C-alpha positions as CSV (number, residue, x, y, z in Angstrom):
1,M,66.2,109.1,-22.3
2,L,65.9,104.9,-20.9
3,N,64.4,104.3,-17.5
4,K,66.9,102.4,-15.3
5,D,66.0,99.9,-13.0
6,A,67.5,99.1,-9.3
7,T,70.1,97.7,-10.6
8,G,71.4,100.4,-13.1
9,N,70.4,99.3,-16.0
10,S,68.5,101.1,-18.7
11,I,64.8,99.6,-19.7
12,L,64.4,99.1,-23.2
13,L,60.6,97.9,-22.7
14,E,58.1,97.7,-19.9
15,G,55.0,96.2,-19.5
16,K,52.8,97.7,-16.9
17,N,50.0,95.6,-16.1
18,L,49.1,94.0,-19.4
19,K,45.5,92.6,-20.2
20,K,44.3,90.8,-23.7
21,Y,40.3,89.3,-22.9
22,F,38.7,87.9,-26.4
23,P,35.5,87.9,-26.7
24,V,32.9,84.7,-26.6
25,R,29.7,85.7,-29.2
26,K,26.6,83.7,-29.2
27,G,23.9,83.9,-30.8
28,V,21.8,85.1,-33.9
29,F,23.0,88.5,-32.7
30,A,26.5,87.7,-31.6
31,K,26.6,89.2,-28.4
32,V,29.5,88.5,-26.1
33,S,28.6,85.2,-23.7
34,A,32.5,85.8,-22.4
35,W,35.7,86.5,-22.4
36,I,38.8,84.4,-22.9
37,K,41.5,86.0,-20.4
38,A,44.9,85.4,-22.7
39,V,46.8,88.0,-21.1
40,D,45.9,89.3,-17.6
41,D,47.7,91.7,-15.5
42,V,51.3,90.8,-17.0
43,N,54.4,93.1,-15.6
44,F,57.6,93.1,-17.1
45,N,60.5,94.8,-18.0
46,I,63.3,93.9,-21.0
47,K,66.5,95.8,-20.5
48,K,69.2,96.9,-22.9
49,G,71.7,94.3,-24.4
50,E,70.1,91.5,-22.5
51,T,67.9,88.9,-22.8
52,L,63.8,87.7,-21.4
53,G,62.7,84.7,-21.5
54,L,58.7,83.7,-21.0
55,V,58.3,80.6,-20.5
56,G,55.0,77.8,-19.3
57,E,52.8,75.6,-20.6
58,S,51.0,75.6,-24.3
59,G,48.2,78.4,-23.6
60,C,49.8,80.2,-20.7
61,G,49.9,83.0,-23.0
62,K,53.1,83.8,-23.9
63,T,52.8,84.4,-27.8
64,T,49.8,86.9,-26.9
65,T,52.1,88.6,-24.5
66,A,54.5,89.0,-27.5
67,K,51.9,89.9,-30.5
68,L,50.8,92.9,-27.7
69,I,54.2,94.5,-28.0
70,L,54.2,93.6,-31.7
71,L,51.2,95.8,-31.9
72,T,49.6,92.8,-34.0
73,E,46.9,92.7,-30.9
74,P,45.4,95.5,-29.4
75,L,45.4,95.5,-25.7
76,T,42.3,95.6,-23.4
77,S,43.9,97.6,-20.3
78,G,47.5,98.0,-19.5
79,S,50.4,100.0,-20.9
80,I,53.3,99.6,-23.3
81,W,56.4,102.1,-22.4
82,F,58.8,102.2,-25.1
83,E,62.0,104.1,-24.0
84,G,60.4,106.1,-21.3
85,K,57.7,106.6,-23.2
86,N,53.8,105.5,-23.4
87,I,53.5,103.6,-26.5
88,A,49.6,104.9,-26.5
89,E,50.5,108.5,-27.0
90,F,52.9,108.0,-29.9
91,T,52.5,109.8,-33.1
92,D,52.3,108.4,-36.6
93,S,55.8,108.3,-36.9
94,Q,57.0,107.3,-33.2
95,K,55.0,104.4,-33.8
96,R,56.4,103.7,-37.2
97,H,60.1,103.9,-35.3
98,Y,58.5,101.8,-32.8
99,R,57.8,99.2,-35.2
100,E,61.1,99.2,-36.7
101,S,62.4,99.6,-33.3
102,I,60.5,95.8,-32.4
103,Q,61.0,93.1,-35.2
104,A,60.4,89.1,-34.9
105,V,61.2,85.8,-35.4
106,L,59.1,82.8,-35.5
107,Q,59.3,79.1,-35.0
108,D,58.3,78.0,-38.4
109,P,60.7,79.7,-41.2
110,T,59.3,77.9,-43.9
111,G,56.0,79.6,-43.5
112,S,57.2,83.1,-42.4
113,L,59.6,83.4,-45.4
114,S,57.5,83.5,-49.0
115,P,58.0,81.2,-51.3
116,R,57.0,84.1,-54.1
117,L,59.9,86.5,-53.3
118,R,63.6,86.3,-53.6
119,I,65.6,86.6,-50.7
120,S,66.5,90.3,-51.3
121,S,63.1,91.2,-51.3
122,I,61.9,89.2,-48.5
123,I,65.0,91.7,-46.1
124,S,64.4,94.7,-47.5
125,E,60.9,94.5,-47.4
126,P,61.0,96.3,-43.5
127,M,63.2,99.0,-44.5
128,T,60.7,100.2,-47.5
129,V,58.0,100.8,-45.1
130,R,58.7,103.9,-43.6
131,K,62.3,105.0,-45.7
132,K,62.7,105.4,-49.6
133,P,66.5,104.2,-49.4
134,S,68.1,104.1,-53.0
135,R,68.5,100.5,-54.8
136,A,72.3,100.8,-53.8
137,E,71.6,102.0,-50.0
138,I,69.1,98.8,-50.0
139,N,71.7,96.3,-51.4
140,T,74.3,97.2,-48.7
141,R,72.1,96.6,-46.3
142,I,70.8,93.3,-48.2
143,A,74.6,92.2,-48.3
144,E,75.3,93.2,-44.3
145,V,72.8,91.8,-42.6
146,L,73.4,88.4,-45.4
147,Q,76.9,88.1,-43.6
148,S,75.8,89.0,-40.3
149,V,74.1,85.6,-40.5
150,G,76.6,83.6,-41.7
151,M,75.5,83.5,-45.4
152,R,77.1,85.3,-48.6
153,P,75.4,88.1,-50.2
154,E,74.8,86.5,-53.9
155,H,72.4,84.3,-52.2
156,A,70.2,87.3,-52.1
157,R,69.1,86.1,-55.6
158,L,67.2,82.9,-54.5
159,F,64.5,81.6,-53.1
160,P,63.4,80.2,-50.0
161,H,62.9,76.6,-51.3
162,E,66.3,76.8,-51.9
163,F,67.3,76.3,-48.3
164,S,68.1,74.1,-45.6
165,G,65.5,74.9,-42.5
166,G,68.8,76.2,-40.7
167,Q,69.4,78.3,-43.5
168,R,65.6,79.8,-43.6
169,Q,65.8,80.6,-40.0
170,R,69.3,82.6,-40.8
171,I,67.0,84.5,-43.4
172,A,64.6,85.0,-41.2
173,I,67.2,86.3,-38.8
174,A,68.3,88.9,-41.6
175,R,65.6,90.3,-42.5
176,A,65.0,91.2,-38.7
177,L,68.1,93.1,-38.0
178,S,67.8,94.7,-41.5
179,T,65.6,98.0,-40.2
180,H,68.7,98.4,-36.7
181,P,66.3,97.2,-34.3
182,K,66.9,97.0,-30.8
183,L,64.8,94.3,-29.5
184,I,63.5,90.9,-31.5
185,I,60.8,89.3,-30.2
186,L,61.7,85.4,-30.4
187,D,58.9,83.2,-30.1
188,E,60.5,79.5,-30.4
189,P,63.5,80.3,-32.8
190,I,64.7,77.0,-33.1
191,S,62.3,73.5,-32.0
192,S,61.5,73.5,-35.6
193,L,65.0,73.0,-36.4
194,D,66.9,69.4,-37.0
195,V,68.5,69.1,-33.2
196,S,72.0,69.2,-35.0
197,I,71.8,72.8,-35.8
198,R,69.8,74.4,-33.0
199,A,73.3,75.2,-31.4
200,Q,74.4,77.0,-34.4
201,I,71.7,78.9,-34.6
202,M,71.5,79.6,-30.2
203,N,74.7,80.8,-30.9
204,L,74.9,82.5,-34.0
205,L,71.6,84.7,-31.7
206,L,74.0,85.1,-29.0
207,R,76.6,86.7,-31.0
208,I,74.3,89.0,-32.8
209,Q,72.9,90.3,-29.5
210,D,76.4,90.8,-28.2
211,E,77.7,92.8,-31.6
212,F,74.5,94.8,-32.1
213,G,73.6,95.7,-28.6
214,L,70.2,93.9,-29.4
215,A,67.6,93.4,-26.5
216,Y,65.2,89.6,-27.2
217,M,61.7,88.7,-25.5
218,L,63.2,84.5,-26.0
219,I,59.6,82.4,-26.3
220,A,60.4,78.6,-25.4
221,H,58.7,75.1,-24.2
222,D,62.4,73.8,-23.5
223,L,63.6,75.4,-19.9
224,A,67.8,74.1,-21.6
225,V,66.8,76.8,-24.2
226,I,65.6,79.3,-21.7
227,L,68.6,78.9,-19.3
228,H,71.4,79.3,-21.7
229,M,70.4,82.2,-23.4
230,S,68.1,84.4,-21.1
231,T,69.5,87.1,-18.2
232,S,66.2,86.5,-16.5
233,V,62.9,84.4,-16.3
234,D,59.3,85.1,-16.5
235,V,56.8,82.2,-15.5
236,M,53.7,82.1,-16.8
237,Y,50.7,79.7,-15.8
238,V,46.7,80.9,-17.5
239,G,47.6,84.4,-18.7
240,Q,49.3,85.2,-15.5
241,Q,52.9,85.4,-14.0
242,V,54.0,83.2,-10.7
243,E,57.5,83.5,-10.7
244,R,60.9,85.7,-12.2
245,A,64.0,86.1,-11.5
246,D,67.5,85.9,-13.1
247,S,67.6,83.0,-14.8
248,I,70.4,81.0,-13.4
249,E,69.0,81.8,-9.5
250,L,65.6,80.4,-11.3
251,F,67.6,77.4,-12.0
252,K,69.0,76.7,-8.7
253,H,66.3,78.0,-6.1
254,P,62.3,77.4,-7.9
255,A,60.6,78.6,-5.8
256,H,56.7,78.5,-7.1
257,P,55.4,73.9,-7.0
258,Y,54.7,75.3,-10.8
259,T,58.1,75.9,-11.6
260,K,59.6,73.5,-9.8
261,A,57.5,70.6,-11.7
262,L,58.4,72.4,-15.1
263,F,62.4,72.2,-13.5
264,A,61.4,68.9,-12.7
265,A,60.1,67.4,-15.9
266,A,62.7,69.2,-17.9
267,F,65.9,68.2,-15.5
268,Q,64.7,64.7,-14.0
269,H,68.4,63.9,-13.4
270,L,69.2,67.1,-11.3
271,T,66.3,67.4,-9.3
272,H,65.5,65.7,-6.2
273,E,62.0,67.1,-5.5
274,D,59.4,64.8,-4.5
275,P,58.5,63.0,-7.6
276,T,54.5,62.3,-6.4
277,K,54.9,66.4,-5.3
278,T,56.2,67.2,-9.0
279,I,54.4,65.6,-11.6
280,L,51.9,67.1,-13.0
281,Q,48.2,66.4,-12.6
282,G,45.4,67.2,-13.9
283,E,44.8,70.0,-17.6
284,V,46.1,73.2,-17.9
285,A,43.0,75.3,-16.4
286,S,40.8,77.2,-19.3
287,P,41.3,81.1,-19.4
288,L,38.0,81.5,-20.7
289,N,36.8,80.3,-17.3
290,P,40.2,80.3,-14.8
291,P,40.0,79.4,-11.2
292,P,39.0,82.0,-8.0
293,G,42.0,82.8,-6.0
294,C,45.8,80.7,-7.1
295,R,44.9,79.7,-11.1
296,F,47.6,76.9,-10.0
297,H,45.6,75.6,-7.1
298,P,43.5,73.0,-8.8
299,R,46.8,70.8,-9.3
300,C,49.1,72.1,-6.8
301,P,49.4,69.5,-4.9
302,Y,50.1,71.8,-1.4
303,A,47.6,73.6,-2.5
304,L,45.9,75.1,0.9
305,P,42.1,76.9,1.7
306,V,43.5,80.2,0.9
307,C,44.7,79.1,-2.6
308,K,41.4,78.4,-3.1
309,E,40.1,82.0,-3.1
310,V,42.7,85.0,-2.8
311,K,45.0,85.9,-5.5
312,P,48.3,85.4,-3.9
313,E,51.0,88.3,-4.7
314,F,54.5,88.6,-5.9
315,K,57.0,88.3,-2.5
316,E,60.6,88.7,-2.8
317,I,62.3,85.8,-1.8
318,A,65.7,87.1,-2.6
319,S,67.3,89.8,-4.7
320,R,65.7,90.4,-7.8
321,H,64.0,87.1,-7.0
322,Q,60.1,87.0,-7.3
323,A,57.3,84.7,-6.3
324,A,53.4,85.0,-6.3
325,C,53.0,81.8,-4.0
326,H,50.8,81.6,-0.3
327,L,53.1,78.5,0.4
328,L,56.4,81.4,1.0
């Protein structure tokens, strides 16, 4: 049975205090000399049929968080809960079901599709990992998912190089749909596509979400895409979250100085903020040696002495809107 959040909505996937540290090894004996804190105490929940957007500069831990969910990277600590159960306690059969239920669509459709396989093999491969469907069942499912993404069943006989970039991304979406997933992780799903077809792919993703009741985790740098597609948004900086809110609330009332700077850069014509306070100065902090206290304080124009020493805790600003900042 699914857990419920404060609003009564079903929570499909929940991350609790997720950490992922990568060792830095030196010397002849490759001893661990330091740790890269790629993801450092991240919490989230994704509700059935909704979209959680993750936004932040490169290197903030968005993709590593996705890899933890996809089980392509092991957790350093923390736990992931799927449909109210800790996946660390899953049997092998339950873990295979989890892998089928959580699929991904990556940034580069050319790199994610094997050039040596026909589209039929690419789409059917995830279907045959756990079950042994008949050829007729496989062909029927291939035709169904291709039609769902606006392509024809006869395209299954072709190879990836025979399609455009937008068509290849549709094929990648069809492959993700093949196992009847409950959640699809979208890692920059339109950033490598021509501007002219980005809206088509976004609208396709929204349509199939509504049609199949899918949940999404959307990772993107483009705030316009995040706001258009997401139900709620988490803002990340150097492995940690700094703000979370419903997408419309975040757009109207960004609270954290880092969030304000991101919005000011993305929507210069709409912001009324002082540009001397919103243009980010300096470089992103290193996850190898993150600053103490608030990790954003070296770049924050409003930083207080306490910001350099004490990590801020999340505070409730409004309904379903929290931020971690000593200024609030």
